[in-house]
A tleap script that builds the chain and sets N, CA, C and O, in Angstrom:
source leaprc.protein.ff14SB
mol = sequence {
  NMET GLU TYR ALA ARG GLY ASN VAL PHE GLU
  GLY ALA ALA GLY PRO LYS GLY VAL HIE ILE
  ILE PRO GLU MET PRO VAL THR LEU VAL GLY
  LYS ILE PHE LYS PRO LYS LEU ARG TRP ASP
  GLY THR ARG ARG ALA TYR GLU GLU ALA PRO
  VAL PRO TRP LEU HIE ALA THR HIE CILE
}
set mol.1.N position { -1.052 -47.604 71.149 }
set mol.1.CA position { -2.354 -47.150 71.550 }
set mol.1.C position { -2.819 -47.925 72.778 }
set mol.1.O position { -3.425 -47.357 73.687 }
set mol.2.N position { -2.535 -49.203 72.799 }
set mol.2.CA position { -2.944 -50.016 73.947 }
set mol.2.C position { -2.253 -49.536 75.223 }
set mol.2.O position { -2.872 -49.475 76.285 }
set mol.3.N position { -0.977 -49.198 75.112 }
set mol.3.CA position { -0.240 -48.681 76.263 }
set mol.3.C position { -0.866 -47.377 76.752 }
set mol.3.O position { -1.046 -47.187 77.955 }
set mol.4.N position { -1.193 -46.493 75.838 }
set mol.4.CA position { -1.779 -45.202 76.205 }
set mol.4.C position { -3.131 -45.394 76.876 }
set mol.4.O position { -3.427 -44.730 77.870 }
set mol.5.N position { -3.956 -46.294 76.343 }
set mol.5.CA position { -5.272 -46.534 76.956 }
set mol.5.C position { -5.140 -47.025 78.392 }
set mol.5.O position { -5.976 -46.711 79.240 }
set mol.6.N position { -4.100 -47.789 78.661 }
set mol.6.CA position { -3.900 -48.317 80.007 }
set mol.6.C position { -3.212 -47.349 80.955 }
set mol.6.O position { -3.240 -47.559 82.167 }
set mol.7.N position { -2.590 -46.287 80.431 }
set mol.7.CA position { -1.804 -45.392 81.282 }
set mol.7.C position { -2.269 -43.939 81.298 }
set mol.7.O position { -1.812 -43.160 82.134 }
set mol.8.N position { -3.152 -43.565 80.409 }
set mol.8.CA position { -3.707 -42.209 80.403 }
set mol.8.C position { -5.125 -42.323 80.948 }
set mol.8.O position { -6.009 -42.885 80.302 }
set mol.9.N position { -5.326 -41.783 82.141 }
set mol.9.CA position { -6.588 -42.008 82.833 }
set mol.9.C position { -7.670 -40.999 82.478 }
set mol.9.O position { -8.844 -41.252 82.748 }
set mol.10.N position { -7.321 -39.884 81.891 }
set mol.10.CA position { -8.294 -38.898 81.443 }
set mol.10.C position { -8.589 -39.193 79.975 }
set mol.10.O position { -7.720 -39.020 79.121 }
set mol.11.N position { -9.795 -39.632 79.682 }
set mol.11.CA position { -10.144 -40.058 78.328 }
set mol.11.C position { -9.856 -39.035 77.250 }
set mol.11.O position { -9.346 -39.383 76.185 }
set mol.12.N position { -10.174 -37.779 77.509 }
set mol.12.CA position { -9.958 -36.732 76.501 }
set mol.12.C position { -8.478 -36.473 76.247 }
set mol.12.O position { -8.121 -35.946 75.194 }
set mol.13.N position { -7.615 -36.831 77.188 }
set mol.13.CA position { -6.179 -36.590 77.033 }
set mol.13.C position { -5.488 -37.697 76.241 }
set mol.13.O position { -4.326 -37.548 75.862 }
set mol.14.N position { -6.173 -38.785 75.990 }
set mol.14.CA position { -5.581 -39.903 75.271 }
set mol.14.C position { -5.323 -39.572 73.815 }
set mol.14.O position { -6.012 -38.728 73.241 }
set mol.15.N position { -4.343 -40.221 73.210 }
set mol.15.CA position { -4.015 -39.948 71.808 }
set mol.15.C position { -5.089 -40.486 70.868 }
set mol.15.O position { -5.727 -41.499 71.155 }
set mol.16.N position { -5.280 -39.810 69.764 }
set mol.16.CA position { -6.208 -40.258 68.723 }
set mol.16.C position { -5.492 -41.208 67.752 }
set mol.16.O position { -6.129 -41.993 67.050 }
set mol.17.N position { -4.184 -41.121 67.728 }
set mol.17.CA position { -3.380 -41.969 66.869 }
set mol.17.C position { -1.925 -41.875 67.285 }
set mol.17.O position { -1.540 -41.000 68.060 }
set mol.18.N position { -1.120 -42.788 66.758 }
set mol.18.CA position { 0.310 -42.810 67.070 }
set mol.18.C position { 1.078 -42.822 65.756 }
set mol.18.O position { 0.795 -43.633 64.874 }
set mol.19.N position { 2.045 -41.925 65.625 }
set mol.19.CA position { 2.894 -41.861 64.443 }
set mol.19.C position { 4.341 -41.991 64.902 }
set mol.19.O position { 4.810 -41.206 65.727 }
set mol.20.N position { 5.036 -42.968 64.375 }
set mol.20.CA position { 6.436 -43.192 64.718 }
set mol.20.C position { 7.289 -42.307 63.804 }
set mol.20.O position { 7.138 -42.332 62.582 }
set mol.21.N position { 8.186 -41.524 64.412 }
set mol.21.CA position { 9.093 -40.670 63.646 }
set mol.21.C position { 10.526 -41.106 63.932 }
set mol.21.O position { 10.796 -41.658 64.998 }
set mol.22.N position { 11.442 -40.869 63.006 }
set mol.22.CA position { 12.833 -41.325 63.190 }
set mol.22.C position { 13.509 -40.719 64.413 }
set mol.22.O position { 14.243 -41.405 65.124 }
set mol.23.N position { 13.263 -39.428 64.663 }
set mol.23.CA position { 13.843 -38.783 65.836 }
set mol.23.C position { 13.047 -37.525 66.161 }
set mol.23.O position { 12.403 -36.942 65.289 }
set mol.24.N position { 13.098 -37.117 67.413 }
set mol.24.CA position { 12.388 -35.924 67.838 }
set mol.24.C position { 13.137 -34.692 67.349 }
set mol.24.O position { 14.359 -34.626 67.483 }
set mol.25.N position { 12.431 -33.714 66.785 }
set mol.25.CA position { 13.098 -32.469 66.394 }
set mol.25.C position { 13.455 -31.673 67.648 }
set mol.25.O position { 12.633 -31.527 68.553 }
set mol.26.N position { 14.671 -31.165 67.697 }
set mol.26.CA position { 15.117 -30.413 68.868 }
set mol.26.C position { 15.710 -29.076 68.442 }
set mol.26.O position { 16.146 -28.895 67.305 }
set mol.27.N position { 15.711 -28.145 69.397 }
set mol.27.CA position { 16.318 -26.833 69.160 }
set mol.27.C position { 17.828 -26.957 69.344 }
set mol.27.O position { 18.339 -28.032 69.658 }
set mol.28.N position { 18.527 -25.858 69.146 }
set mol.28.CA position { 19.985 -25.870 69.313 }
set mol.28.C position { 20.408 -26.169 70.743 }
set mol.28.O position { 21.521 -26.645 70.969 }
set mol.29.N position { 19.536 -25.898 71.716 }
set mol.29.CA position { 19.884 -26.171 73.110 }
set mol.29.C position { 19.349 -27.526 73.582 }
set mol.29.O position { 19.488 -27.872 74.756 }
set mol.30.N position { 18.745 -28.285 72.680 }
set mol.30.CA position { 18.327 -29.639 73.001 }
set mol.30.C position { 16.894 -29.813 73.469 }
set mol.30.O position { 16.510 -30.915 73.862 }
set mol.31.N position { 16.090 -28.753 73.438 }
set mol.31.CA position { 14.681 -28.879 73.825 }
set mol.31.C position { 13.874 -29.383 72.633 }
set mol.31.O position { 14.243 -29.153 71.482 }
set mol.32.N position { 12.772 -30.072 72.917 }
set mol.32.CA position { 11.906 -30.549 71.845 }
set mol.32.C position { 11.306 -29.347 71.123 }
set mol.32.O position { 10.766 -28.438 71.754 }
set mol.33.N position { 11.405 -29.352 69.792 }
set mol.33.CA position { 10.902 -28.250 68.966 }
set mol.33.C position { 9.458 -28.553 68.578 }
set mol.33.O position { 9.202 -29.185 67.553 }
set mol.34.N position { 8.529 -28.101 69.394 }
set mol.34.CA position { 7.112 -28.420 69.227 }
set mol.34.C position { 6.496 -27.887 67.936 }
set mol.34.O position { 5.636 -28.562 67.370 }
set mol.35.N position { 6.892 -26.701 67.435 }
set mol.35.CA position { 6.302 -26.255 66.164 }
set mol.35.C position { 6.509 -27.265 65.028 }
set mol.35.O position { 5.612 -27.456 64.207 }
set mol.36.N position { 7.648 -27.896 64.973 }
set mol.36.CA position { 7.913 -28.903 63.935 }
set mol.36.C position { 6.943 -30.069 64.068 }
set mol.36.O position { 6.461 -30.589 63.061 }
set mol.37.N position { 6.651 -30.488 65.301 }
set mol.37.CA position { 5.698 -31.573 65.510 }
set mol.37.C position { 4.292 -31.143 65.087 }
set mol.37.O position { 3.544 -31.930 64.507 }
set mol.38.N position { 3.940 -29.897 65.380 }
set mol.38.CA position { 2.620 -29.385 64.975 }
set mol.38.C position { 2.508 -29.307 63.453 }
set mol.38.O position { 1.476 -29.661 62.882 }
set mol.39.N position { 3.574 -28.842 62.801 }
set mol.39.CA position { 3.577 -28.760 61.334 }
set mol.39.C position { 3.382 -30.154 60.736 }
set mol.39.O position { 2.621 -30.329 59.785 }
set mol.40.N position { 4.072 -31.135 61.300 }
set mol.40.CA position { 3.956 -32.498 60.812 }
set mol.40.C position { 2.531 -33.013 61.004 }
set mol.40.O position { 1.990 -33.673 60.117 }
set mol.41.N position { 1.924 -32.721 62.141 }
set mol.41.CA position { 0.545 -33.132 62.392 }
set mol.41.C position { -0.433 -32.480 61.432 }
set mol.41.O position { -1.370 -33.123 60.960 }
set mol.42.N position { -0.217 -31.211 61.145 }
set mol.42.CA position { -1.075 -30.497 60.195 }
set mol.42.C position { -0.926 -31.086 58.805 }
set mol.42.O position { -1.917 -31.271 58.099 }
set mol.43.N position { 0.298 -31.382 58.407 }
set mol.43.CA position { 0.547 -31.982 57.089 }
set mol.43.C position { -0.148 -33.331 56.980 }
set mol.43.O position { -0.785 -33.622 55.968 }
set mol.44.N position { -0.030 -34.158 58.020 }
set mol.44.CA position { -0.675 -35.474 58.003 }
set mol.44.C position { -2.189 -35.338 57.891 }
set mol.44.O position { -2.820 -36.066 57.124 }
set mol.45.N position { -2.776 -34.417 58.645 }
set mol.45.CA position { -4.228 -34.213 58.603 }
set mol.45.C position { -4.654 -33.758 57.214 }
set mol.45.O position { -5.675 -34.211 56.696 }
set mol.46.N position { -3.891 -32.881 56.622 }
set mol.46.CA position { -4.188 -32.377 55.272 }
set mol.46.C position { -4.127 -33.506 54.245 }
set mol.46.O position { -5.006 -33.626 53.392 }
set mol.47.N position { -3.083 -34.331 54.334 }
set mol.47.CA position { -2.907 -35.414 53.365 }
set mol.47.C position { -3.938 -36.522 53.546 }
set mol.47.O position { -4.292 -37.200 52.582 }
set mol.48.N position { -4.422 -36.713 54.770 }
set mol.48.CA position { -5.383 -37.776 55.043 }
set mol.48.C position { -6.833 -37.290 54.978 }
set mol.48.O position { -7.756 -38.055 55.259 }
set mol.49.N position { -7.036 -36.033 54.613 }
set mol.49.CA position { -8.386 -35.468 54.573 }
set mol.49.C position { -9.252 -36.232 53.569 }
set mol.49.O position { -8.823 -36.475 52.441 }
set mol.50.N position { -10.466 -36.611 53.971 }
set mol.50.CA position { -11.330 -37.369 53.074 }
set mol.50.C position { -11.994 -36.511 51.990 }
set mol.50.O position { -12.599 -37.046 51.061 }
set mol.51.N position { -11.884 -35.204 52.105 }
set mol.51.CA position { -12.531 -34.314 51.151 }
set mol.51.C position { -11.555 -34.012 50.014 }
set mol.51.O position { -10.533 -33.365 50.244 }
set mol.52.N position { -11.847 -34.466 48.789 }
set mol.52.CA position { -10.896 -34.301 47.694 }
set mol.52.C position { -10.552 -32.857 47.362 }
set mol.52.O position { -9.442 -32.589 46.902 }
set mol.53.N position { -11.467 -31.920 47.580 }
set mol.53.CA position { -11.178 -30.534 47.220 }
set mol.53.C position { -10.173 -29.888 48.157 }
set mol.53.O position { -9.716 -28.778 47.883 }
set mol.54.N position { -9.808 -30.555 49.272 }
set mol.54.CA position { -8.791 -29.999 50.162 }
set mol.54.C position { -7.381 -30.261 49.658 }
set mol.54.O position { -6.435 -29.618 50.112 }
set mol.55.N position { -7.227 -31.179 48.741 }
set mol.55.CA position { -5.904 -31.547 48.256 }
set mol.55.C position { -5.440 -30.590 47.159 }
set mol.55.O position { -6.215 -30.230 46.272 }
set mol.56.N position { -4.203 -30.190 47.223 }
set mol.56.CA position { -3.647 -29.211 46.292 }
set mol.56.C position { -3.664 -29.728 44.846 }
set mol.56.O position { -3.675 -28.925 43.913 }
set mol.57.N position { -3.666 -31.048 44.646 }
set mol.57.CA position { -3.641 -31.584 43.287 }
set mol.57.C position { -4.939 -31.298 42.536 }
set mol.57.O position { -4.980 -31.411 41.311 }
set mol.58.N position { -5.998 -30.928 43.255 }
set mol.58.CA position { -7.270 -30.635 42.634 }
set mol.58.C position { -7.530 -29.143 42.475 }
set mol.58.O position { -8.595 -28.746 42.002 }
set mol.59.N position { -6.579 -28.326 42.861 }
set mol.59.CA position { -6.775 -26.868 42.802 }
set mol.59.C position { -6.278 -26.347 41.467 }
set mol.59.O position { -6.349 -25.145 41.209 }
savepdb mol mol.pdb
quit
């Protein structure tokens, strides 16, 4: 986060958090597979949600 604050000059473009992953998901041709990263971000947001009724264990 400290590195990003010092190198991303547009405040709104800066990261809200940093998550270390074992490896970047890639397609068969070697491009970064962005949907997988989005799915992971959605899962993290869902699991970290402060509202208990959002969790599947309460449904």
